[in-house]
C-alpha positions in Angstrom: 141.2 95.1 169.4 139.4 92.3 167.7 136.7 91.8 165.1 133.3 90.2 165.8 133.1 87.1 163.7 129.4 87.6 163.1 128.9 91.3 162.3 132.5 92.4 161.7 132.4 95.2 164.2 135.8 96.1 165.7 135.6 95.8 169.5 138.1 95.5 172.3 136.2 92.9 174.5 135.2 89.9 172.4 133.2 87.1 174.0 133.0 83.5 173.0 129.5 82.3 172.1 128.1 79.1 170.5 125.9 80.1 167.6 124.3 77.4 165.5 126.8 74.8 166.8 129.8 77.0 166.0 131.9 78.7 168.6 132.8 82.2 167.6 134.3 85.3 169.1 131.6 88.0 169.1 130.7 91.4 170.3 128.1 92.2 173.1 125.3 92.5 170.6 125.9 89.3 168.7 126.5 87.2 171.9 122.6 87.4 172.2 122.3 85.3 169.0 123.6 82.2 170.8 124.9 80.9 174.1 127.8 82.7 175.8 130.6 80.3 176.6 132.1 80.8 180.1 134.7 78.0 179.9 138.1 79.6 179.6 139.7 76.6 177.8 137.3 76.4 174.9 138.9 76.7 171.5 137.4 79.0 168.9 136.8 77.4 165.5 138.9 79.1 162.9 139.2 78.5 159.2 141.4 75.4 158.6 142.9 74.0 155.5 141.8 70.5 156.2 139.1 69.5 158.7 138.1 66.0 159.3 134.4 65.4 159.9 131.9 62.5 159.8 133.9 59.3 160.4 137.2 60.3 158.9 135.8 62.0 155.8 137.1 65.4 154.8 135.1 68.2 153.4 135.6 68.7 149.7 137.8 71.5 148.7 134.9 73.1 146.8 132.3 72.6 149.5 131.5 76.4 149.5 130.9 76.4 145.8 128.7 73.3 146.0 126.5 75.1 148.7 126.3 78.3 146.7 125.5 76.5 143.4 122.8 74.3 145.1 121.1 77.4 146.5 121.4 79.3 143.2 120.0 76.4 141.2 116.9 76.5 143.4 116.5 80.3 143.1 116.5 80.7 146.9 117.9 83.8 148.6 120.4 83.3 151.3 118.1 84.4 154.1 115.3 82.0 153.0 117.8 79.1 152.7 119.2 79.9 156.1 115.8 79.8 157.7 114.8 76.5 155.9 118.1 74.9 156.8 117.9 76.0 160.4 121.1 78.1 160.6 121.7 81.8 160.9 122.1 83.9 157.8 125.6 85.0 158.9 126.7 81.4 159.3 125.3 80.4 155.8 127.0 83.5 154.3 130.3 82.5 155.9 130.0 78.9 154.7 129.3 80.0 151.2 132.5 82.1 151.5 134.7 79.1 152.6 134.1 78.9 156.4 134.2 75.2 157.3 131.0 74.2 159.1 130.8 71.8 162.0 129.4 68.3 161.4 125.9 69.1 162.5 125.6 72.1 160.2 127.2 70.3 157.3 124.6 67.5 157.7 121.7 70.0 157.7 123.0 71.5 154.5 123.5 68.2 152.8 120.0 67.0 153.7 118.4 70.3 152.6 120.1 70.4 149.2 120.5 66.7 148.7 124.2 67.1 148.0 127.5 65.8 149.5 130.0 68.2 151.0 132.6 65.5 151.6 135.4 64.2 149.4 134.5 61.0 147.5 136.6 58.0 148.1 
């Protein structure tokens, strides 16, 4: 039995879906939030200690804190920020808790908040 990576519901038959550019294992209800993946060889993105994005740059160790502080400093609630950035609330919530975003999502967040999520050389 697995756990849906979007809603947290315990289910026996998880499906792979691409939601906001991230491939997740989800329940039947949450698969509707994105596009179901039918390719058997696709790899599900899991939390990694180091992930290389954007031309060899690495996400900063405190990227989640940077996103949360940027949102708090603008007095924006998570749901409003997610809408304005163009990602789902659950993805933004997970990113603020340390889930590493894909490059496209990271770029959206950087543009919206005018911050850098990558380590500085």
